[in-house]
C-alpha positions in Angstrom: 130.2 -76.1 -14.6 132.6 -74.9 -17.2 132.3 -77.8 -19.2 128.5 -78.4 -18.6 128.1 -75.0 -20.7 130.0 -76.0 -23.5 129.1 -79.6 -23.5 125.2 -77.7 -23.3 126.3 -75.6 -26.4 127.9 -78.2 -28.4 124.8 -80.9 -27.9 122.5 -77.7 -29.2 124.9 -77.1 -32.4 125.1 -80.9 -33.0 121.4 -81.3 -33.0 121.2 -77.9 -35.6 123.7 -79.9 -37.7 121.8 -83.2 -37.2 118.8 -81.5 -38.7 120.9 -79.8 -41.2 122.0 -83.3 -42.7 125.4 -82.7 -41.7 126.1 -85.8 -40.0 129.6 -85.5 -39.8 129.9 -82.5 -37.8 127.2 -83.4 -35.8 129.1 -86.2 -34.5 132.0 -84.0 -33.5 129.9 -82.0 -31.6 128.3 -84.8 -29.9 131.6 -86.5 -28.8 132.6 -82.6 -27.8 129.4 -82.4 -25.6 129.6 -85.9 -24.5 133.5 -85.7 -23.1 132.1 -82.5 -21.4 129.4 -84.0 -19.5 131.4 -87.3 -18.4 134.2 -84.2 -17.1 131.5 -82.9 -14.5 130.1 -86.5 -14.0 127.1 -86.3 -15.3 126.7 -89.8 -17.0 123.5 -89.5 -17.9 123.7 -86.1 -20.4 127.1 -88.1 -21.6 125.1 -91.4 -22.7 122.3 -89.1 -24.1 125.4 -88.2 -26.2 126.3 -91.6 -26.9 122.4 -92.1 -28.1 122.9 -88.7 -30.4 126.0 -90.1 -32.5 124.6 -93.6 -32.9 121.7 -91.9 -34.8 124.4 -89.9 -36.8 126.1 -93.2 -37.3 122.6 -95.2 -38.3 122.2 -92.3 -40.9 125.5 -92.5 -42.3 125.2 -96.8 -42.7 127.3 -97.2 -39.9 125.3 -100.2 -39.0 128.0 -101.6 -36.6 129.0 -98.3 -34.7 125.4 -97.2 -34.3 124.4 -100.0 -32.7 127.6 -100.1 -30.4 126.9 -96.5 -29.5 123.0 -97.4 -28.8 123.3 -100.2 -26.9 126.0 -98.2 -25.0 123.9 -95.6 -24.2 120.6 -97.9 -23.3 123.2 -100.1 -20.7 123.3 -96.9 -19.1 120.0 -95.5 -19.3 119.7 -99.3 -17.6 121.9 -99.0 -14.8 120.8 -95.3 -13.6 116.8 -96.6 -14.0 116.1 -93.8 -16.5 113.3 -96.4 -17.9 112.3 -92.6 -20.7 115.7 -92.7 -22.1 115.8 -96.8 -22.0 112.7 -96.5 -24.4 114.3 -93.8 -26.3 117.3 -96.0 -27.0 115.0 -99.1 -27.6 113.4 -97.2 -29.9 116.6 -95.9 -31.8 117.3 -99.3 -32.4 114.2 -100.7 -33.7 114.4 -97.9 -36.8 118.4 -99.3 -37.0 117.6 -102.6 -37.4 114.8 -101.8 -39.4 117.0 -99.6 -41.7 119.2 -103.2 -41.7 116.5 -104.9 -42.8 116.5 -106.6 -39.9 112.7 -106.8 -39.1 112.7 -109.3 -35.9 115.2 -107.2 -33.9 113.7 -104.4 -34.9 110.3 -105.9 -33.6 111.6 -107.0 -30.5 113.1 -103.6 -29.5 110.1 -101.6 -30.9 107.9 -103.8 -28.3 110.1 -103.4 -25.8 110.3 -99.4 -25.8 106.1 -99.7 -26.4 106.1 -101.7 -23.2 107.6 -99.1 -21.3 106.4 -95.7 -23.0 103.1 -97.4 -21.6 104.7 -97.9 -17.9 106.2 -94.3 -18.5 102.4 -93.1 -19.0 104.3 -91.2 -22.5 101.3 -92.1 -24.6 102.2 -90.1 -27.6 105.8 -91.7 -27.7 104.0 -95.1 -27.1 101.6 -94.3 -30.3 104.6 -93.0 -32.3 106.3 -97.1 -31.6 103.1 -99.0 -32.2 103.0 -97.2 -35.0 106.5 -98.3 -36.3 105.9 -101.6 -35.0 103.0 -102.4 -36.7 104.9 -101.9 -39.9 107.2 -104.1 -39.3 104.5 -106.7 -37.9 103.1 -106.0 -41.4 106.2 -106.2 -43.2 106.8 -109.6 -42.0 103.5 -111.3 -42.9 101.7 -110.6 -39.9 99.3 -108.8 -41.1 96.6 -109.1 -38.6 98.5 -108.1 -35.9 100.2 -105.1 -37.9 97.0 -104.2 -38.8 95.8 -104.2 -35.1 99.7 -102.9 -33.2 98.9 -99.8 -36.0 95.3 -99.2 -34.9 96.3 -99.3 -31.5 98.7 -96.8 -31.8 96.8 -94.7 -33.8 93.9 -94.4 -31.0 97.2 -94.1 -28.2 98.6 -90.7 -30.1 97.9 -87.6 -28.4 98.7 -85.7 -31.1 97.5 -87.4 -34.2 98.9 -85.7 -37.7 95.9 -84.6 -39.6 96.0 -87.7 -41.8 96.7 -89.6 -38.7 92.8 -88.7 -37.7 91.4 -89.4 -41.3 92.8 -92.7 -40.9 91.2 -93.2 -37.4 88.0 -91.9 -39.0 88.2 -94.6 -41.5 89.4 -97.3 -39.1 86.2 -96.0 -36.9 84.0 -96.2 -39.8 85.2 -100.2 -40.9 84.5 -100.7 -37.5 81.1 -100.0 -37.5 80.3 -101.2 -41.0 81.7 -104.5 -39.9 79.3 -104.6 -36.9 82.2 -104.8 -34.0 82.6 -103.1 -31.2 85.6 -100.3 -30.2 88.4 -100.7 -31.5 92.3 -101.1 -29.9 92.3 -104.1 -28.2 95.7 -105.6 -27.0 98.3 -106.1 -29.2 
């Protein structure tokens, strides 16, 4: 258990450093946490640290390292049946591919993540993922699908921001003015 305590502390310190934008230092803490969790046989938390390191690599523009880390984490989550974390890793991969400009891969990962989040009953994360997917669809020229997906995402969110609430209202007004029914069809 000694490893777990120090691993947990390293994880928390890594998260703080990450949020402060100190990515290299955060990556070191995440690696220390990963090693500690692995030493205690805690494969899932170790994989979560790999996932976090992938996010650091993304922020640093180290695409290959980021993809490898996120894929490694995802494979552990798939193997142990942790669907929620699998969706998280897929969402992170989607964001990475979007940052890299690979919109088709971004859409594929985000679609898979949204489907899993729908299955696992996580509407806030599902809504956020659908918003990101809608943006990618829009950017690849599929404007109608992108708008529809984005709208479904807005209506899926359980805790929309003030601007998201306003956008919901505008889209509802549009629907009423155009004579349509309730929004939120299939994506």
